[in-house]
C-alpha positions in Angstrom: -38.7 61.3 -50.3 -35.5 62.4 -48.2 -35.7 61.2 -44.8 -33.1 61.8 -42.4 -31.0 58.7 -41.6 -28.8 58.9 -38.5 -25.1 58.4 -39.1 -23.5 55.3 -37.9 -20.9 56.7 -36.2 -23.3 58.5 -33.5 -25.3 55.1 -33.4 -21.9 53.3 -32.0 -21.2 56.5 -29.8 -24.8 56.1 -28.1 -24.0 52.5 -27.2 -20.5 53.1 -25.9 -21.8 55.5 -23.7 -24.8 53.1 -22.4 -22.3 50.2 -22.1 -20.0 52.9 -19.9 -22.9 53.9 -17.6 -23.8 50.0 -17.2 -20.1 49.1 -16.2 -20.1 51.9 -13.6 -23.7 51.1 -12.0 -22.4 47.4 -11.7 -19.1 48.5 -9.9 -21.3 50.7 -7.8 -23.5 47.8 -6.8 -20.6 45.5 -6.3 -18.9 48.3 -4.2 -21.9 48.4 -2.0 -22.3 44.8 -1.5 -18.6 44.4 -0.6 -19.0 47.2 2.0 -22.2 45.8 3.5 -20.7 42.4 3.8 -17.5 43.6 5.5 -19.3 44.6 8.8 -20.3 41.0 9.2 -18.6 39.5 12.1 -17.4 35.7 12.4 -17.9 34.2 15.6 -17.5 30.6 16.9 -19.3 29.1 19.5 -19.6 25.7 21.4 -22.6 23.9 21.3 -21.6 21.5 24.2 -20.1 22.2 27.3 -16.4 21.0 27.9 -15.8 18.1 30.1 -14.8 18.5 33.7 -11.3 17.7 35.1 -12.8 14.4 36.6 -14.5 13.2 33.4 -11.2 13.8 31.3 -9.1 11.7 33.8 -11.7 9.0 33.9 -11.3 9.1 29.9 -7.6 9.2 30.0 -7.6 6.1 32.5 -10.1 3.9 30.2 -7.9 4.7 27.0 -4.8 3.9 28.8 -6.5 0.7 29.9 -7.5 -0.2 26.3 -4.3 0.6 25.0 -2.7 -1.6 27.6 -5.0 -4.4 26.5 -4.3 -3.9 22.9 -0.4 -4.0 23.6 -0.8 -7.2 25.7 -2.8 -8.8 23.0 -0.2 -7.6 20.3 2.6 -9.5 22.4 0.7 -12.7 22.7 0.1 -12.6 19.1 3.6 -12.0 18.4 4.8 -14.9 20.9 2.3 -17.4 19.0 3.5 -16.4 15.7 7.0 -17.0 16.7 6.1 -20.3 18.4 4.1 -21.3 15.3 7.6 -20.3 13.3 9.5 -22.2 15.3 7.5 -25.4 15.1 7.1 -24.8 11.3 10.8 -24.4 10.8 11.6 -27.9 13.2 9.3 -29.4 11.0 10.8 -28.3 7.7 14.4 -29.2 9.2 12.9 -32.5 10.2 11.6 -33.3 6.5 14.9 -32.1 5.1 17.0 -34.3 7.3 14.9 -37.2 6.1 15.3 -36.4 2.6 19.0 -35.9 3.0 19.1 -39.4 4.7 17.2 -41.0 1.8 19.2 -39.4 -0.7 22.6 -40.4 1.0 21.2 -44.1 1.0 20.1 -43.9 -2.6 23.7 -42.6 -3.5 25.5 -45.3 -1.3 23.5 -47.7 -3.1 24.1 -46.4 -6.6 27.9 -46.4 -5.7 27.9 -49.8 -4.7 26.3 -50.8 -7.9 29.1 -48.8 -9.9 31.9 -50.3 -7.8 30.5 -54.2 -8.6 30.1 -53.2 -12.1 33.6 -51.7 -12.4 34.9 -54.5 -10.3 33.5 -56.8 -12.7 34.8 -55.1 -15.9 38.1 -56.3 -16.5 36.8 -60.0 -16.6 34.5 -58.8 -19.1 36.8 -56.9 -21.4 39.1 -59.8 -21.4 36.1 -62.3 -22.3 34.9 -59.9 -25.0 38.4 -59.7 -26.3 38.8 -63.5 -26.5 35.5 -64.0 -27.9 36.3 -61.8 -30.7 39.9 -63.3 -31.4 41.7 -60.2 -30.4 43.7 -62.0 -27.9 
């Protein structure tokens, strides 16, 4: 009944050796792949033919004319905005002047009313003092 049992230490050493051989195999495979991919050359190619000098010059002229048109449009917009702002400021200034004139008239009217009341005050004070018997 005595069956031989392998030692745990030799079992562990067996798996360490298997793992070591697997790591070496993976390194060899990755080295082969790296060497195989290193030989590939990268090239850039154009699928369309470049434009001729004449076509390029036509494109430059079209672009310049479009740019000139855009600049002219921007200048017209700027001028229009300045005219609009000028009209708006004139309108606001006119409204402000009208308001100022109205306020000046109201202030003058109030001043006249107060002046009349102040001028009439000594007569009222004397009348009040006489009615109360103070004088």
